[in-house]
KEKE-3310 file (N, C-alpha, C; in steps of 0.2 Angstrom, whole numbers, plus 5000, padded with zeros to 4 digits):
npx = (4801:4798:4800:4792:4794:4785:4786:4784:4785:4780:4773:4767:4754:4744:4731:4728:4738:4734:4722:4727:4735:4725:4718:4725:4728:4738:4749:4759:4769:4773:4778:4775:4786:4789:4793:4791:4786:4779:4768:4772:4762:4755:4764:4766:4753:4754:4764:4758:4747:4750:4762:4765:4764:4772:4787:4793:4800:4806:4807:4811:4822:4832:4832:4824:4820:4814:4806:4814:4825:4819:4813:4824:4830:4820:4821:4834:4833:4825:4834:4843:4835:4834:4824:4817:4811:4805:4792:4788:4778:4765:4758:4745:4739:4730:4727:4718:4712:4708:4716:4728:4742:4743:4742:4754:4764:4761:4762:4774:4784:4785:4789:4802:4804:4812:4810:4795:4781:4767:4749:4741:4730:4737:4739:4728:4713:4704:4706:4715:4732:4748:4760:4770:4785:4792:4802:4801:4794:4785:4788:4777:4772:4780:4787:4803:4816:4827:4840:4844:4847:4858:4856:4841:4836:4844:4853:4854:4842:4827:4812:4805:4802:4809:4803:4803:4816:4822:4817:4822:4836:4837:4832:4842:4852:4848:4840:4827:4810:4794:4777:4764:4749:4741:4732:4734:4726:4727:4725:4727:4731:4734:4749:4761:4774:4787:4792:4789:4788:4800:4808:4804:4808:4822:4824:4821:4831:4842:4838:4837:4850:4857:4851:4849:4841:4828:4824:4816:4804:4800:4801:4792:4781:4779:4778:4772:4765:4752:4747:4734:4727:4731:4727:4736:4754:4766:4780:4792:4802:4797:4793:4792:4781:4770:4754:4753:4744:4738:4739:4725:4711:4701:4695:4707:4711:4713:4725:4733:4748:4750:4744:4751:4764:4762:4758:4769:4779:4775:4774:4788:4794:4801:4802:4805:4818:4826:4825:4832:4845:4848:4845:4834)
npy = (4916:4901:4896:4889:4881:4877:4865:4864:4857:4860:4854:4859:4859:4869:4873:4863:4867:4880:4877:4870:4879:4888:4881:4877:4882:4895:4905:4919:4911:4902:4898:4896:4887:4887:4878:4880:4874:4882:4891:4908:4917:4911:4910:4924:4926:4920:4927:4939:4937:4928:4932:4937:4926:4916:4910:4910:4900:4899:4885:4883:4890:4882:4871:4855:4848:4837:4827:4824:4833:4845:4846:4846:4858:4867:4865:4869:4882:4885:4883:4893:4904:4904:4896:4886:4874:4862:4857:4843:4844:4844:4848:4844:4841:4843:4850:4841:4847:4863:4870:4865:4869:4874:4862:4856:4864:4861:4847:4843:4854:4861:4851:4848:4840:4829:4822:4821:4812:4814:4809:4800:4796:4790:4778:4771:4776:4786:4779:4784:4785:4777:4770:4756:4748:4733:4737:4751:4767:4774:4790:4798:4812:4824:4833:4841:4845:4858:4857:4844:4839:4843:4842:4837:4825:4811:4814:4805:4798:4800:4803:4794:4783:4791:4796:4785:4782:4792:4791:4778:4781:4791:4784:4774:4781:4784:4794:4803:4798:4803:4798:4808:4814:4821:4825:4823:4826:4817:4823:4817:4821:4819:4811:4820:4820:4815:4799:4791:4778:4772:4780:4776:4762:4764:4771:4762:4752:4759:4761:4747:4743:4750:4747:4732:4725:4728:4723:4712:4716:4727:4723:4712:4715:4712:4711:4723:4735:4742:4756:4761:4778:4788:4797:4802:4807:4796:4788:4781:4773:4764:4754:4739:4738:4742:4739:4733:4731:4722:4729:4739:4731:4736:4744:4753:4769:4773:4779:4777:4775:4762:4755:4760:4755:4741:4740:4746:4737:4725:4729:4731:4720:4718:4710:4697:4700:4705:4694:4684:4690:4692:4681:4681)
npz = (5568:5560:5543:5529:5514:5499:5488:5471:5456:5439:5423:5409:5415:5418:5422:5432:5441:5445:5451:5462:5469:5472:5481:5492:5507:5513:5524:5530:5535:5525:5508:5491:5480:5464:5450:5434:5418:5407:5396:5390:5392:5402:5412:5415:5420:5432:5438:5440:5448:5459:5465:5478:5486:5481:5474:5458:5445:5429:5421:5408:5405:5410:5403:5399:5413:5420:5433:5445:5445:5444:5456:5464:5460:5465:5478:5481:5478:5489:5500:5497:5500:5513:5519:5532:5532:5520:5509:5500:5487:5475:5458:5458:5470:5485:5502:5515:5526:5531:5540:5538:5539:5552:5558:5554:5560:5573:5574:5569:5566:5578:5586:5582:5571:5558:5546:5539:5535:5525:5527:5515:5501:5491:5479:5484:5482:5491:5503:5517:5523:5525:5514:5514:5510:5512:5524:5525:5524:5510:5505:5499:5499:5508:5522:5526:5536:5532:5536:5535:5523:5509:5496:5488:5481:5473:5459:5449:5447:5438:5438:5446:5460:5468:5480:5488:5489:5496:5509:5512:5512:5522:5533:5534:5539:5551:5553:5561:5557:5555:5554:5549:5555:5545:5532:5514:5498:5483:5467:5455:5441:5424:5417:5409:5405:5393:5388:5400:5404:5401:5410:5422:5421:5421:5433:5443:5441:5445:5459:5464:5462:5471:5483:5485:5493:5492:5480:5476:5481:5473:5460:5459:5466:5479:5497:5501:5511:5521:5531:5540:5541:5555:5570:5577:5579:5572:5576:5566:5569:5578:5570:5571:5580:5573:5566:5552:5537:5522:5506:5502:5494:5486:5471:5462:5456:5438:5435:5445:5456:5459:5448:5437:5440:5439:5425:5419:5423:5417:5403:5400:5404:5416:5427:5422:5416:5426:5434:5427:5426:5440:5447:5456)
capx = (4796:4800:4797:4791:4794:4781:4790:4779:4787:4774:4775:4761:4748:4743:4724:4729:4742:4730:4717:4731:4737:4719:4715:4730:4728:4744:4749:4766:4774:4774:4778:4776:4792:4786:4797:4786:4787:4773:4769:4774:4756:4753:4769:4764:4747:4756:4768:4753:4742:4753:4768:4766:4764:4776:4794:4792:4806:4805:4811:4814:4829:4837:4831:4818:4823:4811:4803:4819:4830:4815:4812:4831:4831:4816:4824:4840:4830:4822:4840:4846:4831:4834:4818:4818:4808:4803:4787:4787:4771:4764:4753:4738:4738:4728:4726:4711:4710:4709:4721:4734:4748:4743:4743:4761:4768:4759:4764:4780:4789:4786:4792:4808:4804:4817:4807:4788:4777:4759:4745:4738:4726:4741:4738:4721:4709:4699:4709:4721:4737:4754:4762:4776:4788:4797:4803:4802:4788:4785:4787:4774:4772:4783:4791:4809:4820:4832:4847:4845:4850:4859:4852:4835:4836:4850:4851:4854:4835:4823:4806:4801:4805:4813:4800:4805:4823:4824:4815:4827:4842:4837:4831:4849:4856:4845:4836:4820:4805:4787:4771:4760:4741:4739:4730:4734:4722:4731:4720:4729:4731:4738:4756:4763:4781:4788:4796:4788:4789:4807:4811:4803:4813:4829:4825:4821:4837:4846:4836:4839:4857:4860:4847:4846:4836:4821:4823:4810:4798:4799:4800:4787:4776:4778:4780:4769:4760:4748:4746:4728:4727:4731:4726:4742:4760:4769:4788:4793:4807:4793:4791:4790:4775:4765:4750:4752:4739:4740:4736:4718:4709:4696:4697:4711:4710:4717:4731:4737:4755:4750:4742:4757:4769:4760:4758:4776:4783:4772:4776:4795:4796:4807:4803:4809:4824:4829:4826:4838:4851:4850:4843:4829)
capy = (4912:4896:4897:4883:4881:4871:4864:4862:4857:4859:4854:4860:4858:4876:4873:4860:4871:4885:4874:4868:4885:4891:4877:4876:4888:4897:4912:4922:4906:4897:4901:4891:4888:4884:4877:4879:4874:4884:4896:4914:4921:4908:4913:4931:4926:4918:4933:4945:4935:4924:4935:4938:4919:4911:4911:4907:4899:4897:4879:4882:4893:4877:4865:4851:4845:4831:4828:4824:4839:4851:4846:4848:4865:4871:4864:4873:4889:4886:4884:4900:4909:4902:4892:4881:4867:4861:4852:4840:4844:4843:4853:4840:4839:4848:4847:4838:4851:4870:4872:4860:4872:4874:4855:4855:4867:4858:4840:4842:4859:4863:4845:4848:4834:4829:4820:4820:4809:4815:4803:4801:4791:4788:4770:4768:4782:4786:4776:4788:4782:4777:4764:4753:4743:4729:4740:4758:4770:4778:4797:4801:4819:4825:4839:4839:4850:4859:4856:4837:4837:4849:4840:4833:4819:4809:4816:4799:4797:4805:4806:4789:4780:4796:4797:4779:4782:4797:4788:4773:4784:4794:4778:4770:4786:4784:4801:4802:4798:4803:4798:4814:4814:4827:4821:4826:4822:4817:4823:4813:4823:4814:4812:4822:4820:4810:4793:4790:4771:4771:4783:4771:4757:4766:4773:4755:4749:4763:4759:4740:4742:4753:4744:4726:4721:4730:4721:4708:4720:4732:4719:4707:4719:4709:4715:4730:4735:4748:4758:4766:4784:4788:4804:4803:4806:4789:4788:4775:4769:4759:4750:4733:4738:4744:4734:4734:4728:4721:4735:4738:4727:4739:4746:4759:4773:4770:4783:4777:4773:4754:4753:4762:4751:4735:4741:4747:4731:4721:4731:4731:4713:4719:4704:4692:4702:4705:4687:4681:4693:4692:4675:4682)
capz = (5565:5555:5537:5525:5506:5497:5481:5466:5449:5435:5416:5405:5418:5421:5425:5438:5446:5448:5456:5468:5472:5475:5486:5497:5511:5517:5526:5530:5537:5520:5501:5485:5475:5458:5444:5429:5411:5404:5390:5392:5395:5409:5417:5416:5424:5439:5441:5441:5453:5464:5467:5485:5490:5477:5470:5452:5441:5422:5420:5401:5405:5412:5398:5402:5419:5423:5440:5450:5444:5445:5463:5467:5459:5469:5485:5481:5479:5496:5504:5496:5503:5520:5522:5537:5530:5513:5508:5493:5485:5467:5455:5458:5477:5490:5509:5517:5531:5530:5545:5538:5540:5559:5560:5552:5565:5579:5575:5566:5567:5585:5589:5579:5567:5553:5540:5541:5529:5526:5526:5508:5498:5485:5477:5487:5482:5497:5509:5519:5527:5523:5511:5517:5506:5516:5531:5525:5521:5504:5506:5493:5500:5515:5524:5528:5539:5527:5538:5535:5516:5505:5489:5490:5478:5469:5452:5444:5446:5433:5442:5449:5466:5473:5486:5492:5490:5501:5515:5513:5513:5529:5538:5535:5543:5558:5554:5563:5552:5558:5550:5551:5555:5541:5525:5507:5493:5477:5462:5450:5435:5419:5416:5402:5403:5388:5390:5407:5406:5401:5416:5428:5420:5423:5440:5447:5440:5450:5466:5466:5462:5477:5488:5483:5498:5490:5473:5475:5483:5468:5454:5460:5469:5486:5504:5501:5516:5521:5538:5540:5544:5563:5572:5581:5575:5573:5575:5562:5573:5581:5565:5573:5584:5569:5564:5545:5533:5515:5502:5501:5488:5482:5465:5462:5450:5432:5434:5452:5456:5458:5441:5433:5442:5436:5418:5416:5424:5412:5397:5399:5406:5420:5431:5419:5414:5432:5437:5423:5428:5447:5451:5461)
cpx = (4799:4796:4797:4790:4790:4783:4785:4783:4780:4776:4768:4754:4745:4736:4725:4733:4738:4725:4721:4733:4731:4716:4720:4731:4735:4744:4757:4771:4776:4774:4779:4782:4790:4791:4793:4789:4781:4774:4770:4768:4754:4758:4768:4758:4749:4760:4763:4748:4744:4760:4770:4767:4768:4783:4793:4799:4804:4809:4814:4821:4834:4836:4825:4821:4821:4810:4809:4823:4826:4814:4819:4832:4826:4818:4830:4838:4828:4828:4843:4842:4830:4828:4821:4816:4805:4798:4787:4780:4770:4758:4746:4737:4735:4727:4719:4708:4712:4715:4727:4741:4749:4745:4751:4765:4767:4762:4771:4786:4791:4789:4799:4809:4810:4814:4800:4784:4770:4755:4741:4734:4730:4740:4731:4716:4704:4701:4715:4725:4744:4756:4769:4779:4793:4797:4803:4796:4790:4784:4783:4774:4775:4785:4797:4813:4826:4839:4849:4849:4852:4857:4847:4835:4843:4848:4852:4847:4832:4817:4803:4805:4809:4810:4801:4812:4825:4823:4820:4834:4842:4836:4838:4853:4853:4842:4829:4815:4798:4782:4766:4753:4738:4738:4731:4730:4726:4725:4721:4728:4735:4745:4758:4770:4783:4792:4795:4789:4796:4811:4810:4807:4820:4829:4825:4827:4842:4845:4839:4846:4860:4857:4845:4841:4829:4819:4817:4803:4795:4797:4794:4781:4774:4780:4778:4764:4757:4746:4740:4730:4727:4730:4732:4749:4763:4776:4789:4798:4803:4790:4788:4784:4769:4761:4748:4747:4741:4737:4729:4716:4704:4699:4701:4710:4715:4724:4735:4744:4755:4749:4748:4762:4768:4761:4765:4780:4781:4775:4784:4798:4802:4808:4807:4816:4829:4830:4832:4844:4853:4848:4839:4825)
cpy = (4907:4897:4890:4884:4875:4870:4861:4863:4856:4859:4854:4858:4864:4876:4869:4864:4877:4883:4872:4874:4888:4887:4874:4882:4889:4904:4914:4917:4902:4901:4895:4892:4884:4884:4875:4879:4875:4889:4903:4918:4917:4910:4920:4931:4924:4924:4938:4943:4931:4926:4935:4931:4914:4914:4907:4907:4896:4891:4879:4885:4888:4871:4861:4847:4838:4832:4829:4831:4845:4851:4849:4855:4869:4870:4868:4881:4890:4887:4891:4906:4908:4900:4887:4874:4867:4855:4849:4840:4843:4848:4849:4838:4845:4846:4845:4844:4858:4872:4867:4863:4873:4867:4853:4858:4863:4851:4839:4848:4860:4857:4844:4842:4835:4828:4818:4818:4810:4809:4805:4795:4789:4780:4768:4774:4781:4783:4780:4784:4782:4770:4762:4748:4740:4732:4747:4761:4773:4785:4800:4809:4820:4832:4837:4846:4851:4858:4848:4835:4843:4848:4836:4826:4817:4810:4811:4797:4802:4807:4800:4786:4785:4797:4791:4780:4786:4794:4782:4776:4787:4789:4775:4775:4787:4791:4799:4803:4798:4802:4803:4813:4820:4824:4826:4822:4823:4817:4819:4815:4818:4816:4814:4822:4814:4805:4791:4783:4770:4774:4779:4765:4759:4768:4767:4752:4753:4761:4752:4739:4745:4750:4738:4723:4723:4727:4717:4712:4724:4728:4714:4709:4715:4713:4722:4730:4742:4749:4763:4772:4784:4796:4806:4803:4799:4790:4781:4771:4764:4754:4743:4732:4740:4738:4735:4729:4727:4728:4734:4735:4730:4742:4752:4763:4771:4773:4782:4774:4765:4752:4754:4757:4744:4735:4742:4741:4726:4722:4730:4724:4714:4713:4699:4694:4702:4698:4683:4683:4692:4686:4676:4676)
cpz = (5560:5549:5532:5518:5504:5489:5476:5459:5445:5427:5412:5408:5422:5425:5432:5443:5449:5453:5462:5472:5476:5481:5491:5501:5514:5519:5526:5532:5531:5513:5497:5482:5469:5452:5439:5422:5408:5399:5394:5395:5402:5414:5419:5421:5432:5442:5443:5447:5459:5467:5474:5489:5486:5475:5464:5448:5435:5421:5413:5401:5407:5407:5402:5407:5421:5430:5445:5450:5446:5453:5467:5466:5464:5476:5486:5482:5486:5501:5503:5499:5510:5523:5527:5536:5523:5513:5501:5492:5478:5465:5455:5465:5481:5497:5510:5521:5529:5534:5544:5540:5548:5561:5559:5558:5572:5580:5572:5568:5574:5589:5586:5575:5561:5546:5542:5535:5530:5524:5519:5506:5491:5485:5479:5487:5487:5503:5511:5523:5524:5520:5513:5512:5510:5523:5531:5521:5514:5506:5500:5493:5507:5516:5527:5531:5534:5529:5537:5528:5513:5498:5491:5487:5474:5462:5447:5443:5441:5436:5446:5455:5470:5479:5491:5494:5496:5508:5517:5515:5520:5534:5539:5539:5550:5559:5556:5558:5556:5552:5553:5550:5551:5534:5519:5502:5486:5471:5456:5443:5430:5419:5409:5400:5398:5391:5398:5409:5406:5407:5422:5427:5423:5430:5444:5446:5445:5457:5468:5466:5468:5483:5486:5487:5496:5482:5472:5476:5477:5461:5454:5464:5476:5491:5503:5506:5517:5529:5538:5543:5552:5564:5577:5577:5577:5571:5572:5565:5576:5576:5567:5577:5580:5567:5556:5542:5526:5512:5501:5494:5484:5476:5465:5456:5444:5432:5441:5451:5455:5451:5436:5434:5438:5428:5415:5417:5418:5405:5395:5401:5411:5425:5428:5418:5421:5435:5434:5425:5435:5451:5457:5464)
residu = (MET:LYS:ARG:VAL:ALA:ILE:LEU:ILE:PRO:THR:TYR:LYS:ARG:PHE:ASP:ASP:LEU:ILE:TYR:THR:LEU:ASP:ASN:THR:PRO:ILE:ASP:SER:ARG:ALA:LYS:PHE:ILE:ILE:VAL:ALA:ASN:LEU:GLU:ASP:ASP:GLN:LEU:ASP:TYR:LEU:LYS:ASN:ASN:TYR:ALA:GLU:LYS:SER:ILE:LEU:ILE:ASP:GLU:ARG:THR:TYR:GLY:LYS:LEU:GLY:GLY:CYS:LYS:ALA:TYR:ASN:LEU:ALA:TYR:ASP:ILE:ALA:LEU:LYS:HIS:ASN:PHE:ASP:TYR:ALA:ILE:LEU:TYR:ALA:ASP:ASP:VAL:ILE:PRO:PHE:ASP:GLU:ASN:TRP:LEU:ASP:LEU:ILE:PHE:LYS:ASN:PHE:ILE:GLU:LYS:GLU:GLY:LYS:LEU:GLY:ILE:PHE:SER:THR:ASP:GLU:CYS:HIS:HIS:GLY:SER:PHE:GLY:TRP:ASN:ILE:ILE:VAL:ASP:CYS:PRO:ILE:ALA:HIS:PHE:PHE:ILE:ILE:ASP:CYS:GLN:VAL:GLU:SER:ILE:LEU:PHE:ASN:PRO:LEU:TYR:LYS:GLN:TYR:VAL:ILE:ASP:PHE:GLU:ILE:ALA:VAL:ARG:LEU:LYS:HIS:ARG:ASP:VAL:ARG:ILE:ASP:LEU:LEU:PRO:ILE:LYS:LEU:LYS:HIS:LEU:ARG:SER:GLY:LEU:HIS:ARG:ASP:TYR:ALA:GLU:GLN:ASN:PHE:ASN:ASP:ASP:VAL:LYS:VAL:LEU:VAL:GLU:LYS:TYR:PRO:GLN:TYR:LYS:THR:ALA:PHE:LEU:GLN:LEU:GLU:HIS:HIS:TYR:TYR:LEU:PRO:HIS:SER:THR:GLU:VAL:ILE:ASN:PHE:LYS:ASP:TYR:ASN:LYS:LEU:LYS:LEU:LYS:PRO:TRP:PRO:GLN:HIS:LYS:VAL:VAL:GLU:ASN:SER:ILE:LEU:ASN:ARG:PHE:LYS:ASN:MET:LEU:LYS:GLU:PHE:LYS:LEU:ILE:ASN:SER:TYR:THR:GLU:LYS:SER:ASN:ILE)
# end
């Protein structure tokens, strides 16, 4: 039987984490790997109530890792425990369907998928589907074959754009990418990590230095597309055949990725600084 690790870093969001764990149905095929920066009594509660379906790591023993390194630690634990697949999850995400695990096996694992990107309402509250930047999907939440990568994310990143970078990296290696007809709802808890804006600034610099073809798209919010939810698995290799749409124009929630991108870019004046340096 193939085994699935569900990766969840959490930083001082105990109530959100409990809600996510209680509303994410799993069975013996899956287990949560939680990298938690919480109080002692909260960690004890997790140990006493979720031990059978989770592996708990106290992040504090490693220092304050940040999102990227916390995910990498969870993924490393998954590899050491011989999980076959890993799901990039979060402490404020729940599946849309009760049988989501069955759908994962049917649509991805049984088809020997390599990278599968879930359908989400990320950036567009209430509108499920996939976000595309230029020619590559954003892997907001995904499942990956553990044989594909030995390290999940480039440790040069702190916590942003890693979900796009991994898709770009694997696409350039011609790794199969599937868009999965499995919906995840992002509950959008508040961000509590310090220096979030500066982390975003730094991470965008790393990304566009490595992949300059995406510079304009990130810094000027151009070439952003949206593919509405499908009931069938979509092989992203057929990108040119997809009927992409502009990002939905309805109001997005205050804490959405799109609003955070716009606010951060405006505050740090990244567009002007990059334009002057790079002649965009």
